C-alpha positions as YAML, in Angstrom:
chain: A
units: angstrom
residues:
- id: 1
  name: UNK
  ca: [83.45, -41.95, -111.82]
- id: 2
  name: UNK
  ca: [82.73, -43.50, -109.00]
- id: 3
  name: UNK
  ca: [82.64, -43.30, -104.92]
- id: 4
  name: UNK
  ca: [84.32, -45.96, -103.68]
- id: 5
  name: UNK
  ca: [83.78, -45.39, -99.03]
- id: 6
  name: UNK
  ca: [85.88, -45.82, -96.65]
- id: 7
  name: UNK
  ca: [85.91, -47.26, -93.61]
- id: 8
  name: UNK
  ca: [82.21, -49.03, -92.44]
- id: 9
  name: UNK
  ca: [80.95, -46.29, -94.95]
- id: 10
  name: UNK
  ca: [77.83, -46.57, -97.21]
- id: 11
  name: UNK
  ca: [76.55, -44.04, -100.57]
- id: 12
  name: UNK
  ca: [73.12, -43.83, -100.99]
- id: 13
  name: UNK
  ca: [70.89, -43.22, -103.78]
- id: 14
  name: UNK
  ca: [67.37, -41.37, -102.41]
- id: 15
  name: UNK
  ca: [64.20, -43.02, -103.25]
- id: 16
  name: UNK
  ca: [62.15, -39.90, -105.53]
- id: 17
  name: UNK
  ca: [60.29, -38.13, -102.78]
- id: 18
  name: UNK
  ca: [56.28, -38.38, -102.34]
- id: 19
  name: UNK
  ca: [54.46, -36.57, -105.42]
- id: 20
  name: UNK
  ca: [51.50, -35.73, -102.91]
- id: 21
  name: UNK
  ca: [49.71, -37.37, -99.99]
- id: 22
  name: UNK
  ca: [47.54, -40.70, -99.15]
- id: 23
  name: UNK
  ca: [44.69, -38.43, -99.40]
- id: 24
  name: UNK
  ca: [45.87, -36.83, -102.76]
- id: 25
  name: UNK
  ca: [46.59, -33.19, -102.20]
- id: 26
  name: UNK
  ca: [49.53, -32.64, -104.28]
- id: 27
  name: UNK
  ca: [52.77, -31.48, -102.65]
- id: 28
  name: UNK
  ca: [54.89, -28.06, -103.78]
- id: 29
  name: UNK
  ca: [57.66, -28.71, -104.46]
- id: 30
  name: UNK
  ca: [58.77, -26.49, -100.73]
- id: 31
  name: UNK
  ca: [56.31, -29.26, -98.99]
- id: 32
  name: UNK
  ca: [57.88, -32.46, -100.30]
- id: 33
  name: UNK
  ca: [60.13, -33.44, -97.35]
- id: 34
  name: UNK
  ca: [63.29, -35.15, -98.66]
- id: 35
  name: UNK
  ca: [62.56, -39.00, -97.51]
- id: 36
  name: UNK
  ca: [64.67, -40.77, -95.20]
- id: 37
  name: UNK
  ca: [65.22, -44.07, -97.10]
- id: 38
  name: UNK
  ca: [67.21, -45.38, -100.22]
- id: 39
  name: UNK
  ca: [68.80, -47.59, -102.06]
- id: 40
  name: UNK
  ca: [72.29, -48.52, -101.54]
- id: 41
  name: UNK
  ca: [74.67, -47.85, -104.01]
- id: 42
  name: UNK
  ca: [78.13, -48.64, -102.12]
- id: 43
  name: UNK
  ca: [79.73, -49.77, -99.34]
- id: 44
  name: UNK
  ca: [82.77, -49.86, -97.19]
- id: 45
  name: UNK
  ca: [84.87, -52.86, -96.78]
- id: 46
  name: UNK
  ca: [83.85, -52.45, -93.14]
- id: 47
  name: UNK
  ca: [85.93, -51.08, -89.61]
- id: 48
  name: UNK
  ca: [88.86, -52.96, -87.34]
- id: 49
  name: UNK
  ca: [88.35, -52.17, -83.97]
- id: 50
  name: UNK
  ca: [90.87, -53.64, -80.88]
- id: 51
  name: UNK
  ca: [92.23, -55.64, -83.15]
- id: 52
  name: UNK
  ca: [88.56, -57.86, -84.57]
- id: 53
  name: UNK
  ca: [86.40, -57.09, -87.92]
- id: 54
  name: UNK
  ca: [83.49, -55.24, -88.14]
- id: 55
  name: UNK
  ca: [81.23, -56.88, -90.72]
- id: 56
  name: UNK
  ca: [79.34, -54.79, -93.07]
- id: 57
  name: UNK
  ca: [75.23, -55.14, -92.07]
- id: 58
  name: UNK
  ca: [74.35, -53.71, -95.33]
- id: 59
  name: UNK
  ca: [74.82, -54.98, -99.03]
- id: 60
  name: UNK
  ca: [74.53, -53.30, -102.40]
- id: 61
  name: UNK
  ca: [70.52, -52.91, -103.99]
- id: 62
  name: UNK
  ca: [69.41, -53.03, -99.96]
- id: 63
  name: UNK
  ca: [66.68, -50.38, -99.44]
- id: 64
  name: UNK
  ca: [67.45, -48.45, -96.36]
- id: 65
  name: UNK
  ca: [65.82, -46.28, -93.72]
- id: 66
  name: UNK
  ca: [68.80, -44.15, -92.46]
- id: 67
  name: UNK
  ca: [69.12, -41.48, -89.44]
- id: 68
  name: UNK
  ca: [67.60, -38.22, -90.46]
- id: 69
  name: UNK
  ca: [69.78, -35.50, -89.74]
- id: 70
  name: UNK
  ca: [73.07, -38.03, -90.85]
- id: 71
  name: UNK
  ca: [75.35, -38.62, -93.71]
- id: 72
  name: UNK
  ca: [77.36, -36.47, -95.74]
- id: 73
  name: UNK
  ca: [75.60, -34.95, -99.11]
- id: 74
  name: UNK
  ca: [77.56, -35.18, -102.76]
- id: 75
  name: UNK
  ca: [76.45, -34.50, -105.99]
- id: 76
  name: UNK
  ca: [78.54, -36.49, -108.54]
- id: 77
  name: UNK
  ca: [77.38, -36.32, -113.01]
- id: 78
  name: UNK
  ca: [73.96, -34.95, -112.14]
- id: 79
  name: UNK
  ca: [72.99, -37.27, -109.87]
- id: 80
  name: UNK
  ca: [72.66, -37.24, -105.71]
- id: 81
  name: UNK
  ca: [73.64, -39.04, -102.89]
- id: 82
  name: UNK
  ca: [74.49, -38.89, -99.24]
- id: 83
  name: UNK
  ca: [77.06, -40.88, -98.08]
- id: 84
  name: UNK
  ca: [76.43, -42.04, -94.03]
- id: 85
  name: UNK
  ca: [78.35, -44.06, -91.01]
- id: 86
  name: UNK
  ca: [76.79, -47.75, -91.13]
- id: 87
  name: UNK
  ca: [76.16, -46.52, -87.79]
- id: 88
  name: UNK
  ca: [73.38, -44.14, -89.18]
- id: 89
  name: UNK
  ca: [71.71, -47.22, -91.10]
- id: 90
  name: UNK
  ca: [68.41, -48.03, -88.46]
- id: 91
  name: UNK
  ca: [66.62, -50.69, -90.45]
- id: 92
  name: UNK
  ca: [66.54, -52.81, -93.87]
- id: 93
  name: UNK
  ca: [63.40, -52.59, -96.08]
- id: 94
  name: UNK
  ca: [62.73, -56.13, -97.26]
...
């Protein structure tokens, strides 16, 4: 099964949460914060506003940073994804 986003939606897959701090302290699962960095897995076709098509600014494989409370989390085939609107993506990490 594959997720195919509609409109200006983007499917993201989280990067692994940090296991320890920069100073070397190992974090328990309860203290790990979900990262706001993810990889783009699928991109919708874009949307039209006032008859003009708005192109998508991200593509599959891009590493991005998105808004902290954005999106809808889904789980498919033992993998977790988050579906966000293109407006919720803040930056592309190069």
